[in-house]
C-alpha positions as CSV (number, residue, x, y, z in Angstrom):
1,M,-0.2,-0.3,-0.3
2,S,1.2,3.6,-1.1
3,K,2.2,6.0,2.2
4,I,0.7,9.1,2.3
5,Y,2.9,12.1,2.3
6,E,0.8,15.2,2.0
7,V,-2.6,15.9,1.1
8,S,-4.1,19.3,-0.7
9,I,-7.7,20.3,-0.6
10,L,-8.8,22.6,-3.7
11,G,-12.4,23.5,-4.3
12,R,-15.3,25.7,-4.5
13,A,-17.8,26.2,-1.8
14,T,-21.2,27.7,-2.2
15,W,-22.7,29.6,0.6
16,D,-25.9,31.3,0.8
17,L,-26.8,34.5,3.1
18,H,-23.7,34.2,5.4
19,S,-21.9,36.6,7.6
20,L,-19.0,34.5,8.5
21,N,-16.2,37.2,8.6
22,N,-16.4,40.7,8.8
23,E,-13.9,43.7,8.9
24,G,-15.4,45.0,12.2
25,T,-18.3,47.6,13.5
26,V,-18.2,51.1,13.1
27,G,-21.4,52.3,15.4
28,N,-24.1,50.4,14.5
29,V,-22.8,49.1,10.9
30,T,-20.9,45.9,10.6
31,E,-18.6,46.1,7.4
32,P,-18.2,42.8,5.5
33,R,-14.4,41.6,4.7
34,T,-13.2,42.6,1.5
35,V,-10.1,41.7,-0.3
36,V,-8.2,42.5,-3.5
37,L,-6.8,39.9,-5.9
38,A,-4.0,40.4,-8.1
39,D,-5.6,41.6,-11.1
40,G,-7.3,44.5,-8.9
41,T,-10.4,42.8,-8.7
42,K,-12.2,43.2,-5.1
43,T,-13.8,40.5,-3.8
44,D,-15.3,38.9,-0.5
45,G,-13.1,37.0,1.8
46,I,-13.0,34.7,4.7
47,S,-9.6,34.7,6.2
48,G,-7.5,31.4,6.9
49,E,-7.2,32.3,10.5
50,M,-11.3,31.9,10.6
51,L,-11.2,28.6,8.7
52,K,-8.2,26.9,10.8
53,H,-9.7,28.0,14.1
54,I,-13.2,26.2,12.9
55,H,-11.0,23.0,12.2
56,A,-9.3,22.8,15.2
57,A,-12.5,23.6,17.2
58,K,-14.2,20.8,15.1
59,M,-10.9,18.3,16.0
60,W,-11.7,19.2,19.7
61,E,-15.3,18.4,19.3
62,L,-14.6,15.0,17.8
63,E,-11.6,14.0,20.4
64,K,-13.9,12.0,22.7
65,N,-11.2,11.4,25.0
66,K,-10.1,15.0,26.1
67,K,-7.3,13.2,28.1
68,N,-5.4,13.2,24.5
69,L,-5.1,16.8,24.8
70,C,-3.0,19.4,27.0
71,E,-4.6,21.3,29.6
72,A,-5.0,24.5,27.6
73,C,-6.7,22.6,24.6
74,K,-9.0,21.1,26.8
75,V,-10.6,24.0,27.1
76,L,-9.7,25.7,23.8
77,E,-7.3,28.0,25.4
78,P,-5.0,29.7,22.8
79,T,-1.8,29.3,24.8
80,R,-1.7,25.7,24.4
81,I,1.3,24.2,25.8
82,D,2.9,27.7,26.7
83,R,0.5,27.6,29.6
84,F,2.4,24.7,31.2
85,F,5.7,26.7,31.3
86,Q,3.4,29.6,33.0
87,T,2.4,27.1,35.8
88,M,5.6,25.7,36.5
89,K,7.9,26.5,39.5
90,R,10.7,28.9,39.1
91,E,13.4,26.6,39.9
92,D,12.2,24.1,37.3
93,R,12.0,26.8,34.5
94,K,15.9,26.9,34.1
95,N,16.0,23.3,32.7
96,Y,13.1,23.7,30.7
97,T,14.3,24.0,26.8
98,F,12.2,24.4,23.6
99,E,13.2,20.7,22.8
100,K,11.5,19.6,25.8
101,A,8.5,21.7,25.4
102,T,8.1,20.3,22.1
103,E,8.5,16.9,22.9
104,K,5.8,17.4,25.6
105,A,3.3,18.7,23.1
106,I,3.9,16.1,21.0
107,K,3.5,13.5,23.1
108,E,0.5,15.0,25.1
109,C,-1.9,17.1,22.6
110,A,-3.2,16.1,19.4
111,I,-4.1,19.7,18.9
112,C,-0.5,21.3,19.8
113,D,0.8,18.6,17.5
114,L,-1.3,19.1,14.4
115,H,-2.3,22.9,14.8
116,G,1.1,24.1,16.1
117,F,1.9,26.3,18.8
118,L,4.0,29.6,20.2
119,V,6.3,29.5,23.3
120,Q,7.3,32.4,24.9
121,T,10.2,31.1,27.1
122,P,12.1,29.4,25.8
123,T,11.4,31.1,22.8
124,G,10.1,28.9,19.8
125,S,7.4,27.6,17.5
126,R,5.9,24.6,15.6
127,T,4.3,25.5,12.6
128,S,1.2,23.7,12.0
129,T,0.9,20.5,9.9
130,I,-2.6,22.0,8.6
131,E,-2.7,25.3,6.7
132,F,-5.6,27.3,5.2
133,G,-5.6,30.1,2.8
134,W,-8.4,32.8,2.5
135,A,-11.6,31.5,1.0
136,L,-11.8,34.0,-1.7
137,G,-15.2,34.9,-3.5
138,V,-15.4,33.8,-7.1
139,P,-16.7,36.7,-9.0
140,K,-19.4,37.5,-8.6
141,I,-20.4,37.8,-5.2
142,Y,-24.1,39.1,-3.8
143,R,-23.8,41.7,-0.8
144,D,-26.5,43.3,0.7
145,I,-27.1,45.1,4.0
146,H,-30.0,44.1,6.2
147,I,-31.7,46.4,9.2
148,H,-31.5,44.5,12.5
149,A,-33.5,46.0,15.2
150,R,-33.7,45.0,18.7
151,H,-37.0,45.7,20.6
152,A,-37.6,45.9,24.3
153,L,-40.2,43.5,25.7
154,G,-42.4,43.0,28.6
155,E,-44.6,45.6,30.6
156,K,-42.0,47.5,32.1
157,A,-40.5,48.2,28.8
158,R,-44.2,49.4,27.4
159,E,-44.7,51.4,30.4
160,K,-41.4,53.4,30.1
161,S,-41.8,53.9,26.5
162,S,-45.3,55.4,26.9
163,E,-43.9,57.8,29.6
164,E,-41.0,59.0,27.4
165,G,-43.4,59.1,24.2
166,S,-40.8,57.0,22.5
167,E,-41.1,53.5,20.7
168,T,-40.0,50.1,22.1
169,T,-37.2,50.0,19.6
170,Q,-33.7,49.9,21.7
171,M,-31.3,50.2,18.7
172,I,-30.8,49.4,14.8
173,Y,-28.0,47.6,13.7
174,H,-26.7,47.4,10.0
175,R,-25.5,43.8,9.3
176,P,-24.1,42.3,5.8
177,T,-25.4,39.3,4.3
178,R,-23.3,37.5,1.3
179,S,-24.0,35.1,-1.1
180,G,-21.6,33.3,-3.5
181,T,-18.8,30.8,-4.5
182,Y,-15.8,30.8,-2.8
183,A,-12.2,29.4,-3.7
184,I,-10.9,27.3,-0.9
185,V,-7.1,26.0,-0.5
186,S,-5.6,24.0,2.3
187,L,-2.8,21.9,2.8
188,F,-2.4,18.8,5.2
189,Q,1.2,17.5,5.8
190,P,0.5,13.8,7.4
191,W,4.5,13.1,7.4
192,R,4.8,15.7,10.0
193,I,2.6,14.4,12.4
194,G,4.3,13.5,15.7
195,L,7.5,14.7,14.3
196,N,9.7,17.0,16.7
197,N,10.8,19.6,14.5
198,V,14.0,20.2,16.8
199,N,15.7,16.9,16.6
200,F,13.6,15.3,13.9
201,D,12.6,12.0,15.7
202,Y,8.9,10.9,16.2
203,N,7.8,11.4,19.7
204,V,4.5,9.4,19.4
205,D,4.3,5.5,17.8
206,L,2.6,4.9,14.5
207,E,-0.6,4.0,15.7
208,E,-0.9,7.4,17.8
209,R,-0.1,9.3,14.4
210,K,-2.6,7.2,12.6
211,R,-5.2,8.2,15.2
212,R,-4.5,11.9,14.9
213,Y,-4.2,11.7,11.2
214,K,-8.0,10.2,11.1
215,L,-9.2,12.6,13.6
216,S,-7.9,15.5,11.1
217,L,-9.5,14.3,8.4
218,K,-12.9,13.8,10.3
219,A,-12.7,17.6,11.2
220,Y,-12.2,18.3,7.6
221,Q,-15.6,16.3,6.9
222,A,-17.2,17.8,9.7
223,M,-16.5,21.7,8.9
224,F,-17.6,21.8,5.2
225,L,-20.7,19.6,6.3
226,R,-21.3,22.8,8.7
227,M,-19.6,25.7,8.3
228,D,-18.9,28.1,11.1
229,G,-18.1,31.5,11.8
230,A,-19.1,35.1,12.8
231,M,-23.2,35.5,13.1
232,T,-24.1,32.1,12.7
233,T,-26.8,32.7,15.4
234,T,-28.8,34.8,12.9
235,R,-27.0,34.1,9.6
236,L,-26.3,30.3,9.5
237,P,-25.1,29.6,6.1
238,H,-27.1,27.8,3.6
239,T,-24.5,25.5,2.0
240,E,-25.4,24.7,-1.5
241,E,-22.6,23.0,-2.6
242,F,-18.7,21.9,-2.4
243,E,-16.8,20.4,-5.4
244,G,-13.1,20.2,-6.1
245,T,-9.9,18.3,-5.9
246,I,-8.2,16.4,-3.3
247,I,-4.5,15.9,-4.2
248,V,-2.4,13.1,-2.4
249,T,1.2,12.5,-2.8
250,N,2.5,8.9,-2.5
251,D,6.2,9.9,-2.3
252,N,8.2,12.9,-0.5
253,F,6.7,15.1,-3.0
254,P,5.0,18.5,-2.1
255,A,1.3,18.6,-2.7
256,P,0.7,21.2,-5.0
257,V,-1.6,24.1,-4.6
258,I,-3.5,25.7,-7.6
259,S,-6.3,27.9,-6.8
260,P,-9.7,27.4,-7.8
261,L,-10.2,31.0,-8.6
262,R,-8.7,29.6,-12.1
263,N,-11.5,28.1,-13.9
264,E,-9.3,25.7,-15.7
265,Y,-7.4,24.6,-12.4
266,K,-8.5,21.2,-12.5
267,E,-7.1,20.8,-16.0
268,T,-3.8,22.3,-14.8
269,L,-3.6,19.6,-12.2
270,K,-4.3,16.8,-14.3
271,A,-1.4,18.2,-16.8
272,I,0.9,18.3,-13.6
273,K,-0.3,14.6,-12.8
274,S,1.1,13.4,-16.0
275,Q,4.4,14.4,-15.5
276,I,4.4,13.6,-11.9
277,D,3.9,9.8,-10.8
278,A,3.8,10.8,-7.0
279,L,0.3,12.5,-7.3
280,E,-3.1,10.9,-6.9
281,I,-5.8,13.0,-7.9
282,L,-9.3,12.5,-6.6
283,E,-12.0,14.6,-7.8
284,F,-15.5,15.2,-5.9
285,N,-18.5,16.5,-7.5
286,N,-20.6,17.6,-4.3
287,I,-20.6,17.4,-0.4
288,S,-21.1,13.9,0.0
289,D,-18.8,12.9,-2.5
290,F,-16.3,15.1,-0.7
291,V,-16.8,13.0,2.3
292,N,-16.5,9.8,0.6
293,K,-13.1,10.8,-0.9
294,I,-11.6,11.7,2.6
295,E,-13.0,8.3,4.1
296,E,-11.0,6.7,1.2
297,I,-7.6,8.2,2.0
298,S,-8.4,7.9,5.9
299,G,-7.3,4.2,5.6
300,K,-3.8,5.1,3.8
301,D,-0.5,4.5,5.8
302,L,1.3,7.1,6.7
303,Y,5.0,8.3,5.2
304,T,7.8,8.4,7.6
305,I,10.8,10.0,7.3
306,G,13.4,7.5,6.2
307,D,10.9,5.4,4.4
308,S,11.4,4.0,1.0
309,K,8.7,2.8,-1.3
């Protein structure tokens, strides 16, 4: 069986009437996120930070045994393994190297291992094995501003408004709503699961690496089955479709990332595949097909540094 090295997920997702990512609020007006492409086109965007946060949250939700997470990640605290150093006794800190911090994080926590972390003292970082680019609106994106009014409720509110001669409306908000198709790019590096980036030893065994690999793929399935983000309490996205390509590399060759902003991105990937034997292309035409294709690759063995085919 071939061993999986890297995975890239490239596709187009259609979401209607959402407000997943915004610039911020000025007064009572919330501004939608706007980005500029290389040709100068302005379009709608959902940041990679937002998408990566969603994936990490799905991993946390899907992890049945929270003992497989560090104390910070058990409660989704962003400090991650750095929290351990902050709680150490002063006399123990001087012998606490970044290599030891990395080993502890990898052994104790699936989220720290896969999503990376920063350590303030001793200073260092572990880069994430999971990467997301911006979700970019494939022109044209439809944008609108809707008025949302909050009303005072109950007998006391009515009495007060009657005495003051005012309406019961407390405040009017202007909130954005967008609909459109978004180009998605994500990269996953299973060969790095459990790998200490200081000494390049694996700090967990192969079975635990496989378990974390499958957990991460499940999180991909979950996030695209129900996209989360800003204002989902009243603007939960209507997910229409998700179609695209999963690229798997079965040898130590980097998985290509070609933007689905290009209409011909699938043809480009097929042309690349004809020249590089290490690539495997799995196309998906809808959300259920995506779930099935992810399930297909979840049974693969993982590439380990030093492996030969």
